[in-house]
KENU-737207 format. One record per residue (C-alpha): residue number from 0; y, z, x; residue in one letter. Coordinates in nm, 3 decimals, padded with zeros to 5 digits. Example, Ala and Ser with C-alpha at 12.3 -4.5 7.8 and 13.67 -1.06 7.14 Angstrom:
% KENU-737207
<i = 0 Y = -00.450 Z = 00.780 X = 01.230 aa = A> .
<i = 1 Y = -00.106 Z = 00.714 X = 01.367 aa = S> .
% end
This chain:
% KENU-737207
<i = 0 Y = 00.000 Z = 00.000 X = 00.000 aa = M> .
<i = 1 Y = 00.334 Z = -00.097 X = 00.154 aa = P> .
<i = 2 Y = 00.569 Z = 00.181 X = 00.250 aa = L> .
<i = 3 Y = 00.908 Z = 00.160 X = 00.090 aa = N> .
<i = 4 Y = 01.131 Z = 00.368 X = 00.314 aa = L> .
<i = 5 Y = 01.389 Z = 00.427 X = 00.045 aa = R> .
<i = 6 Y = 01.120 Z = 00.560 X = -00.191 aa = K> .
<i = 7 Y = 00.974 Z = 00.776 X = 00.087 aa = S> .
<i = 8 Y = 01.312 Z = 00.933 X = 00.158 aa = T> .
<i = 9 Y = 01.364 Z = 00.991 X = -00.214 aa = S> .
<i = 10 Y = 01.020 Z = 01.150 X = -00.239 aa = L> .
<i = 11 Y = 01.098 Z = 01.380 X = 00.055 aa = L> .
<i = 12 Y = 01.421 Z = 01.485 X = -00.115 aa = S> .
<i = 13 Y = 01.246 Z = 01.527 X = -00.450 aa = L> .
<i = 14 Y = 00.972 Z = 01.738 X = -00.291 aa = G> .
<i = 15 Y = 01.234 Z = 01.959 X = -00.128 aa = A> .
<i = 16 Y = 01.418 Z = 01.993 X = -00.459 aa = A> .
<i = 17 Y = 01.099 Z = 02.108 X = -00.629 aa = L> .
<i = 18 Y = 01.027 Z = 02.368 X = -00.359 aa = V> .
<i = 19 Y = 01.380 Z = 02.505 X = -00.340 aa = L> .
<i = 20 Y = 01.374 Z = 02.710 X = -00.662 aa = P> .
<i = 21 Y = 01.095 Z = 02.913 X = -00.504 aa = A> .
<i = 22 Y = 01.330 Z = 03.007 X = -00.218 aa = M> .
<i = 23 Y = 01.571 Z = 03.262 X = -00.369 aa = P> .
<i = 24 Y = 01.748 Z = 03.320 X = -00.037 aa = A> .
<i = 25 Y = 01.895 Z = 02.968 X = -00.048 aa = M> .
<i = 26 Y = 02.267 Z = 02.952 X = -00.116 aa = A> .
<i = 27 Y = 02.377 Z = 02.721 X = -00.398 aa = E> .
<i = 28 Y = 02.613 Z = 02.540 X = -00.160 aa = A> .
<i = 29 Y = 02.316 Z = 02.427 X = 00.052 aa = D> .
<i = 30 Y = 02.163 Z = 02.241 X = -00.243 aa = L> .
<i = 31 Y = 02.435 Z = 01.976 X = -00.221 aa = A> .
<i = 32 Y = 02.322 Z = 01.892 X = 00.135 aa = D> .
<i = 33 Y = 01.962 Z = 01.803 X = 00.042 aa = I> .
<i = 34 Y = 01.892 Z = 01.449 X = 00.156 aa = G> .
<i = 35 Y = 02.189 Z = 01.441 X = 00.394 aa = T> .
<i = 36 Y = 02.126 Z = 01.223 X = 00.698 aa = T> .
<i = 37 Y = 02.213 Z = 01.436 X = 01.000 aa = E> .
<i = 38 Y = 02.125 Z = 01.182 X = 01.271 aa = V> .
<i = 39 Y = 02.092 Z = 00.804 X = 01.278 aa = T> .
<i = 40 Y = 01.991 Z = 00.640 X = 01.607 aa = C> .
<i = 41 Y = 01.911 Z = 00.289 X = 01.726 aa = T> .
<i = 42 Y = 01.746 Z = 00.173 X = 02.045 aa = G> .
<i = 43 Y = 01.427 Z = 00.025 X = 02.183 aa = G> .
<i = 44 Y = 01.066 Z = 00.144 X = 02.174 aa = A> .
<i = 45 Y = 00.767 Z = 00.077 X = 02.397 aa = Y> .
<i = 46 Y = 00.427 Z = 00.196 X = 02.270 aa = Q> .
<i = 47 Y = 00.087 Z = 00.170 X = 02.442 aa = T> .
<i = 48 Y = -00.274 Z = 00.254 X = 02.355 aa = W> .
<i = 49 Y = -00.568 Z = 00.283 X = 02.595 aa = E> .
<i = 50 Y = -00.818 Z = 00.154 X = 02.501 aa = P> .
<i = 51 Y = -00.647 Z = -00.096 X = 02.273 aa = G> .
<i = 52 Y = -00.636 Z = -00.033 X = 01.898 aa = L> .
<i = 53 Y = -00.908 Z = -00.185 X = 01.683 aa = Q> .
<i = 54 Y = -00.953 Z = -00.192 X = 01.304 aa = L> .
<i = 55 Y = -01.159 Z = 00.129 X = 01.314 aa = W> .
<i = 56 Y = -01.057 Z = 00.477 X = 01.426 aa = L> .
<i = 57 Y = -01.133 Z = 00.562 X = 01.785 aa = Q> .
<i = 58 Y = -01.002 Z = 00.809 X = 02.045 aa = P> .
<i = 59 Y = -00.711 Z = 00.658 X = 02.241 aa = V> .
<i = 60 Y = -00.443 Z = 00.768 X = 02.485 aa = A> .
<i = 61 Y = -00.113 Z = 00.697 X = 02.307 aa = Y> .
<i = 62 Y = 00.232 Z = 00.680 X = 02.463 aa = T> .
<i = 63 Y = 00.568 Z = 00.606 X = 02.305 aa = N> .
<i = 64 Y = 00.884 Z = 00.588 X = 02.512 aa = K> .
<i = 65 Y = 01.191 Z = 00.516 X = 02.303 aa = T> .
<i = 66 Y = 01.550 Z = 00.505 X = 02.426 aa = S> .
<i = 67 Y = 01.799 Z = 00.570 X = 02.148 aa = Y> .
<i = 68 Y = 02.115 Z = 00.430 X = 02.308 aa = D> .
<i = 69 Y = 02.340 Z = 00.491 X = 02.009 aa = T> .
<i = 70 Y = 02.328 Z = 00.791 X = 01.776 aa = C> .
<i = 71 Y = 02.562 Z = 00.902 X = 01.500 aa = T> .
<i = 72 Y = 02.514 Z = 01.272 X = 01.440 aa = S> .
<i = 73 Y = 02.649 Z = 01.569 X = 01.248 aa = S> .
<i = 74 Y = 02.676 Z = 01.725 X = 01.597 aa = D> .
<i = 75 Y = 02.951 Z = 01.531 X = 01.779 aa = P> .
<i = 76 Y = 02.796 Z = 01.622 X = 02.117 aa = N> .
<i = 77 Y = 02.478 Z = 01.424 X = 02.041 aa = I> .
<i = 78 Y = 02.535 Z = 01.052 X = 02.093 aa = T> .
<i = 79 Y = 02.203 Z = 00.930 X = 02.240 aa = S> .
<i = 80 Y = 01.849 Z = 01.045 X = 02.313 aa = G> .
<i = 81 Y = 01.507 Z = 00.973 X = 02.462 aa = E> .
<i = 82 Y = 01.183 Z = 01.013 X = 02.267 aa = L> .
<i = 83 Y = 00.850 Z = 01.068 X = 02.441 aa = L> .
<i = 84 Y = 00.501 Z = 01.095 X = 02.296 aa = V> .
<i = 85 Y = 00.196 Z = 01.125 X = 02.522 aa = A> .
<i = 86 Y = -00.117 Z = 01.230 X = 02.334 aa = A> .
<i = 87 Y = -00.487 Z = 01.181 X = 02.289 aa = E> .
<i = 88 Y = -00.534 Z = 01.082 X = 01.923 aa = V> .
<i = 89 Y = -00.775 Z = 00.906 X = 01.690 aa = K> .
<i = 90 Y = -00.601 Z = 00.588 X = 01.589 aa = S> .
<i = 91 Y = -00.653 Z = 00.231 X = 01.470 aa = S> .
<i = 92 Y = -00.440 Z = -00.071 X = 01.384 aa = C> .
<i = 93 Y = -00.428 Z = 00.074 X = 01.033 aa = V> .
<i = 94 Y = -00.290 Z = 00.415 X = 01.129 aa = G> .
<i = 95 Y = -00.318 Z = 00.751 X = 01.298 aa = L> .
<i = 96 Y = -00.563 Z = 01.021 X = 01.195 aa = Q> .
<i = 97 Y = -00.425 Z = 01.370 X = 01.230 aa = G> .
<i = 98 Y = -00.092 Z = 01.454 X = 01.384 aa = S> .
<i = 99 Y = 00.087 Z = 01.454 X = 01.717 aa = T> .
<i = 100 Y = 00.416 Z = 01.577 X = 01.861 aa = E> .
<i = 101 Y = 00.716 Z = 01.391 X = 01.999 aa = A> .
<i = 102 Y = 00.984 Z = 01.532 X = 02.226 aa = T> .
<i = 103 Y = 01.343 Z = 01.418 X = 02.168 aa = L> .
<i = 104 Y = 01.569 Z = 01.492 X = 02.466 aa = T> .
<i = 105 Y = 01.931 Z = 01.453 X = 02.360 aa = W> .
<i = 106 Y = 02.216 Z = 01.344 X = 02.590 aa = N> .
<i = 107 Y = 02.357 Z = 01.700 X = 02.590 aa = D> .
<i = 108 Y = 02.032 Z = 01.833 X = 02.742 aa = G> .
<i = 109 Y = 01.899 Z = 01.994 X = 02.422 aa = S> .
<i = 110 Y = 01.543 Z = 01.916 X = 02.307 aa = V> .
<i = 111 Y = 01.399 Z = 01.871 X = 01.957 aa = S> .
<i = 112 Y = 01.024 Z = 01.875 X = 01.891 aa = T> .
<i = 113 Y = 00.904 Z = 01.649 X = 01.610 aa = V> .
<i = 114 Y = 00.560 Z = 01.695 X = 01.449 aa = A> .
<i = 115 Y = 00.442 Z = 01.349 X = 01.341 aa = L> .
<i = 116 Y = 00.186 Z = 01.351 X = 01.063 aa = F> .
<i = 117 Y = 00.174 Z = 00.984 X = 00.972 aa = R> .
<i = 118 Y = 00.208 Z = 00.668 X = 01.183 aa = S> .
<i = 119 Y = 00.100 Z = 00.313 X = 01.119 aa = G> .
<i = 120 Y = 00.189 Z = -00.048 X = 01.056 aa = V> .
<i = 121 Y = 00.360 Z = -00.112 X = 00.724 aa = D> .
<i = 122 Y = 00.553 Z = -00.389 X = 00.555 aa = Y> .
<i = 123 Y = 00.914 Z = -00.291 X = 00.499 aa = V> .
<i = 124 Y = 01.132 Z = -00.543 X = 00.315 aa = H> .
<i = 125 Y = 00.878 Z = -00.817 X = 00.394 aa = G> .
<i = 126 Y = 00.864 Z = -00.752 X = 00.770 aa = A> .
<i = 127 Y = 00.600 Z = -00.570 X = 00.975 aa = Q> .
<i = 128 Y = 00.714 Z = -00.237 X = 01.115 aa = A> .
<i = 129 Y = 00.553 Z = 00.054 X = 01.296 aa = Y> .
<i = 130 Y = 00.657 Z = 00.359 X = 01.092 aa = V> .
<i = 131 Y = 00.619 Z = 00.728 X = 01.187 aa = S> .
<i = 132 Y = 00.709 Z = 01.017 X = 00.959 aa = I> .
<i = 133 Y = 00.731 Z = 01.386 X = 01.044 aa = G> .
<i = 134 Y = 00.944 Z = 01.702 X = 01.069 aa = W> .
<i = 135 Y = 01.164 Z = 01.852 X = 01.337 aa = V> .
<i = 136 Y = 00.981 Z = 02.179 X = 01.413 aa = V> .
<i = 137 Y = 01.196 Z = 02.312 X = 01.699 aa = D> .
<i = 138 Y = 01.538 Z = 02.263 X = 01.856 aa = G> .
<i = 139 Y = 01.844 Z = 02.091 X = 01.713 aa = P> .
<i = 140 Y = 01.801 Z = 01.971 X = 01.354 aa = F> .
<i = 141 Y = 01.499 Z = 02.199 X = 01.302 aa = Q> .
<i = 142 Y = 01.359 Z = 02.154 X = 00.950 aa = G> .
<i = 143 Y = 01.484 Z = 01.797 X = 00.909 aa = D> .
<i = 144 Y = 01.251 Z = 01.519 X = 00.798 aa = A> .
<i = 145 Y = 01.211 Z = 01.248 X = 01.064 aa = A> .
<i = 146 Y = 01.161 Z = 00.878 X = 00.994 aa = V> .
<i = 147 Y = 01.111 Z = 00.645 X = 01.294 aa = M> .
<i = 148 Y = 01.076 Z = 00.269 X = 01.251 aa = M> .
<i = 149 Y = 01.011 Z = 00.006 X = 01.518 aa = S> .
<i = 150 Y = 01.010 Z = -00.369 X = 01.467 aa = S> .
<i = 151 Y = 00.680 Z = -00.513 X = 01.579 aa = I> .
<i = 152 Y = 00.658 Z = -00.755 X = 01.869 aa = T> .
<i = 153 Y = 00.442 Z = -00.955 X = 01.857 aa = P> .
<i = 154 Y = 00.438 Z = -00.998 X = 01.480 aa = N> .
<i = 155 Y = 00.080 Z = -01.120 X = 01.511 aa = D> .
<i = 156 Y = -00.167 Z = -00.830 X = 01.489 aa = L> .
<i = 157 Y = -00.474 Z = -01.046 X = 01.562 aa = T> .
<i = 158 Y = -00.522 Z = -00.856 X = 01.894 aa = P> .
<i = 159 Y = -00.665 Z = -00.582 X = 01.668 aa = C> .
<i = 160 Y = -00.964 Z = -00.814 X = 01.619 aa = L> .
<i = 161 Y = -01.017 Z = -00.888 X = 01.991 aa = S> .
<i = 162 Y = -01.252 Z = -00.690 X = 02.218 aa = P> .
<i = 163 Y = -00.956 Z = -00.548 X = 02.419 aa = S> .
<i = 164 Y = -00.762 Z = -00.455 X = 02.104 aa = G> .
<i = 165 Y = -00.388 Z = -00.408 X = 02.062 aa = L> .
<i = 166 Y = -00.265 Z = -00.241 X = 02.382 aa = T> .
<i = 167 Y = 00.111 Z = -00.235 X = 02.331 aa = G> .
<i = 168 Y = 00.410 Z = -00.299 X = 02.108 aa = L> .
<i = 169 Y = 00.779 Z = -00.306 X = 02.188 aa = S> .
<i = 170 Y = 01.098 Z = -00.381 X = 02.004 aa = G> .
<i = 171 Y = 01.404 Z = -00.239 X = 01.836 aa = P> .
<i = 172 Y = 01.367 Z = 00.111 X = 01.695 aa = S> .
<i = 173 Y = 01.560 Z = 00.337 X = 01.461 aa = S> .
<i = 174 Y = 01.548 Z = 00.710 X = 01.389 aa = L> .
<i = 175 Y = 01.677 Z = 00.907 X = 01.092 aa = R> .
<i = 176 Y = 01.676 Z = 01.285 X = 01.067 aa = L> .
<i = 177 Y = 01.728 Z = 01.398 X = 00.708 aa = I> .
<i = 178 Y = 01.804 Z = 01.751 X = 00.592 aa = R> .
<i = 179 Y = 01.555 Z = 01.850 X = 00.324 aa = H> .
<i = 180 Y = 01.653 Z = 02.210 X = 00.254 aa = Y> .
% end
């Protein structure tokens, strides 16, 4: 089923709105900030898998190095960042099983840890994209939902059918951190 990013963001906000009444310590003024984008970044991603991804789940060494050259943030000191993921995961060309963590090192030296619980190839507005979704679990923007999208190069995923599999993807990438509480 294709992922519609707008619907996913709305669902994250809706889910937060449903949970909030159970949190009596929340101030009413905070409710207006639900769904507020706190960070938007653009840059370039380079992802690798060893061995290459196939159509079935298998253990792989996964790396993602993304340079976010331009960020607009609710914190004026944060204007760029570097994302790094290096993990042993079970993955396939269809998606990731389980979760992993990413480290976002911001230009001001601060570090955010993002728990990624879903990654995979989706069709967004008719184009193939590698989409990861998670939560900031530590550091600046803790508690925010994270949505990372990378355009896929090459657009042809037939390497998934070859004996060596899909070993790497690179291309433009974007990041959004969205307040959900």
